[in-house]
C-alpha positions in Angstrom: -0.1 -0.3 0.0 2.6 2.5 1.1 4.7 1.9 -2.6 1.2 2.3 -4.0 0.7 5.3 -2.4 4.0 6.8 -3.0 3.8 5.6 -6.9 0.5 7.7 -7.2 1.7 11.1 -5.7 5.1 10.6 -8.1 3.1 9.7 -11.2 0.1 11.9 -11.2 1.1 14.8 -13.1 2.2 12.2 -15.9 -1.2 10.6 -15.7 -3.4 14.3 -15.7 -0.8 15.7 -18.9 -1.3 12.0 -20.6 -5.3 12.4 -20.3 -4.9 16.1 -21.3 -3.3 15.1 -24.1 -5.6 12.3 -25.1 -8.8 14.3 -25.1 -6.9 16.9 -27.2 -5.7 14.3 -29.7 -9.2 12.6 -30.0 -11.1 15.8 -31.3 -7.8 17.3 -33.4 -9.4 16.6 -36.5 -12.8 17.0 -35.3 -15.3 20.1 -36.7 -17.1 19.6 -33.7 -14.6 19.1 -31.6 -15.5 18.9 -27.9 -19.1 18.7 -28.9 -18.5 15.0 -30.0 -18.4 14.1 -25.9 -22.2 15.6 -25.7 -23.5 14.5 -29.1 -22.4 10.4 -29.0 -24.3 9.6 -25.4 -27.2 11.5 -27.1 -27.0 9.7 -30.2 -27.2 6.5 -28.7 -30.0 7.6 -26.4 -32.1 8.4 -29.3 -31.4 4.6 -30.5 -32.3 2.9 -27.3 -35.0 5.6 -27.2 -36.1 3.9 -30.1 -35.7 0.5 -29.3 -37.5 0.8 -25.6 -40.4 3.0 -26.6 -41.2 1.8 -30.0 -40.2 -1.8 -30.3 -40.7 -2.6 -26.6 -43.3 -0.3 -26.2 -42.0 1.3 -22.7 -44.1 2.9 -20.1 -41.4 4.2 -18.1 -41.5 7.9 -16.6 -39.0 10.1 -17.7 -37.6 7.5 -20.1 -35.3 10.0 -21.6 -33.3 10.9 -18.4 -33.8 7.3 -17.3 -31.6 6.0 -20.7 -28.9 8.7 -20.6 -28.1 7.9 -16.9 -27.7 4.9 -17.8 -25.8 5.0 -20.8 -23.5 7.8 -18.8 -22.1 5.0 -16.5 -21.7 2.2 -18.6 -19.8 4.4 -21.2 -17.5 5.3 -18.2 -17.0 1.3 -17.6 -17.0 0.0 -20.8 -14.7 2.4 -22.7 -12.3 2.3 -19.9 -12.3 -1.5 -19.9 -12.0 -1.9 -23.4 -9.5 0.8 -23.9 -7.4 -0.9 -20.9 -7.0 -4.3 -22.6 -4.0 -3.3 -25.1 -2.9 0.1 -23.7 0.7 -1.6 -22.3 1.1 -2.7 -25.9 -0.3 1.1 -27.5 2.3 2.2 -24.7 5.5 0.2 -25.8 7.6 3.0 -27.2 7.3 4.3 -23.4 7.5 1.6 -21.1 10.2 0.2 -23.3 12.6 3.4 -22.0 11.1 4.5 -18.7 9.7 3.2 -15.6 6.3 3.4 -15.2 3.7 1.4 -13.0 1.6 0.5 -15.9 -1.6 0.9 -13.8 -1.2 4.7 -14.2 -2.0 4.0 -18.0 -5.3 2.8 -16.4 -5.5 6.1 -14.5 -4.8 7.9 -17.6 -7.5 6.5 -19.4 -10.3 6.4 -16.6 -9.6 10.0 -16.5 -10.3 11.1 -20.0 -13.5 8.8 -19.1 -14.1 10.4 -16.1 -13.9 13.9 -18.0 -16.4 12.8 -20.2 -18.8 11.3 -17.7 -18.8 14.8 -16.0 -19.9 16.6 -19.1 -22.8 14.0 -19.4 -23.6 14.4 -15.7 -24.1 18.3 -16.7 -26.8 17.2 -19.4 -28.4 15.2 -16.6 -28.8 17.7 -14.4 -30.2 19.7 -17.1 -33.1 17.1 -17.6 -33.7 16.9 -14.2 -34.8 20.5 -14.2 -36.9 20.2 -17.4 -38.8 17.3 -16.2 -39.4 19.1 -12.8 -38.0 16.3 -10.4 -36.7 17.5 -6.9 -33.2 18.4 -6.0 -32.8 16.2 -2.3 -30.1 16.2 0.5 -30.2 12.4 -0.1 -29.1 12.9 -4.2 -25.5 13.4 -2.5 -25.4 9.7 -2.2 -24.5 9.8 -6.0 -21.2 10.2 -5.5 -20.3 7.0 -2.9 -22.2 5.5 -6.0 -19.6 7.0 -8.5 -16.9 5.9 -6.3 -17.8 2.4 -6.4 -18.2 2.6 -10.1 -14.5 4.0 -10.3 -13.1 1.1 -7.9 -14.7 -1.4 -9.9 -13.7 -0.4 -13.2 -10.3 0.6 -12.2 -10.5 -3.2 -10.5 -11.6 -4.3 -13.4 -9.2 -2.4 -15.9 -6.1 -3.5 -14.4 -6.8 -6.7 -14.2 -7.8 -7.1 -17.8 -4.5 -5.3 -18.6 -2.3 -7.5 -16.8 -3.8 -10.3 -19.1 -4.3 -8.6 -22.2 -0.2 -8.5 -22.1 -0.3 -12.1 -22.6 -3.2 -13.4 -24.1 -3.7 -11.8 -28.0 -7.2 -12.9 -28.2 -8.8 -11.1 -24.8 -9.8 -8.4 -26.6 -12.5 -10.2 -28.6 -13.4 -12.3 -24.9 -14.1 -9.0 -23.2 -16.0 -7.9 -25.8 -18.2 -10.3 -26.0 -18.4 -10.5 -22.1 -19.2 -6.6 -22.5 -21.9 -7.0 -24.9 -23.7 -9.8 -22.6 -23.2 -7.5 -19.6 -24.2 -4.3 -21.3 -28.4 -6.3 -21.8 -28.3 -7.5 -18.2 -27.5 -4.2 -17.0 -30.8 -2.4 -17.8 -29.3 0.5 -19.5 -32.6 0.7 -21.6 -35.1 -1.0 -19.5 -36.6 -1.3 -15.7 -35.1 -4.5 -14.5 -37.5 -4.9 -11.8 -40.5 -4.4 -13.8 -39.1 -6.4 -17.0 -37.9 -9.2 -15.0 -39.6 -9.0 -11.9 -38.7 -12.4 -10.0 -36.1 -13.6 -8.0 -33.9 -13.7 -11.3 -34.2 -9.8 -11.8 -33.2 -8.8 -7.6 -30.4 -11.0 -8.0 -29.3 -9.4 -11.6 -29.4 -6.2 -9.5 -27.5 -7.1 -6.8 -24.8 -9.0 -8.7 -24.3 -7.3 -11.4 -22.3 -4.3 -10.4 -23.1 -2.0 -13.3 -27.0 -2.9 -13.2 -26.4 -1.9 -9.2 -25.0 1.1 -10.1 -27.4 2.4 -13.0 -30.4 1.2 -11.0 -28.9 3.5 -7.4 -28.7 6.5 -9.8 -32.0 6.1 -11.1 -33.3 5.5 -7.7 -31.9 8.6 -6.6 -32.5 11.5 -9.2 -35.4 9.6 -10.7 -37.7 8.0 -8.3 -36.2 9.7 -5.3 -35.4 6.7 -3.4 -32.4 5.2 -1.4 -30.1 2.9 -3.0 -29.7 -0.5 -1.2 -27.2 1.1 1.2 -26.1 -2.7 2.5 -25.4 -3.8 -1.1 -23.4 -0.3 -1.8 -21.1 -1.3 1.1 -20.6 -4.6 -0.4 -19.6 -3.5 -4.0 -17.4 -0.9 -2.4 -15.4 -3.5 -0.3 -15.5 -5.5 -3.6 -13.8 -2.8 -5.4 -11.4 -2.4 -3.5 -10.3 -5.9 -3.3 -11.1 -6.0 -7.2 -8.5 -2.9 -6.9 -5.8 -4.4 -4.8 -5.3 -7.6 -7.0 -5.1 -5.4 -10.2 -2.5 -3.9 -8.3 -0.5 -6.5 -6.8 -0.5 -8.5 -10.4 0.8 -5.3 -12.2 3.7 -5.1 -9.2 4.3 -8.6 -9.7 4.5 -9.1 -13.1 5.0 -5.6 -14.7 8.8 -6.8 -15.2 8.1 -9.1 -17.9 5.5 -7.1 -19.8 8.4 -5.5 -22.0 9.7 -9.1 -22.5 6.5 -10.0 -24.2 5.0 -7.4 -26.0 
């Protein structure tokens, strides 16, 4: 733990600089520039609204906010995890010349996607005002929910980054797993009403993305408290995943350069 804290302090400036550079490079040749970070989730929201409202005839209240809030959390997790799998190979020119704790690369990718998530939450606030939904003190619980999401994302991303160095096909495997996870996370449908039996309840509790998405919706749309016991449980799970990921990196990172 001491080594981890020391390395985070030492390399945080690199992570911040690298994240800024990555965001600038992403929109460098785009006419709409950073506006794509707003348009991208909005366009996907329209697609899933069509699926939910036209195909499945969803009666969910405030459905625009319902879908957009789910996509906001999902995109942060999905883009960070998929972007971390081959990140060591992609940064070969850097890590072959200087020492850098490889999980710092995950921090960089998370920072880029976190900025986009913050922008999306700005749109969510506008939607809340437009729908006339109340702002209450309990909604501050969004911050511990996001912390749990960040811990889980970091842990999973670090682990897949490690194994991605040694397994060439891992990206395809993870893509399939994430696609299944997406449809089991209730991004464009309400798990509680569409899957009302015990399976739906288990899905909400045992799928971290489904739980985080449902918890945020409870706060901002339904004015309800999240399941605090499971929030604590997934917080502990996120810490354990993060510890496991950092341990893998420290134990095997010296062999990364030899493999790639």
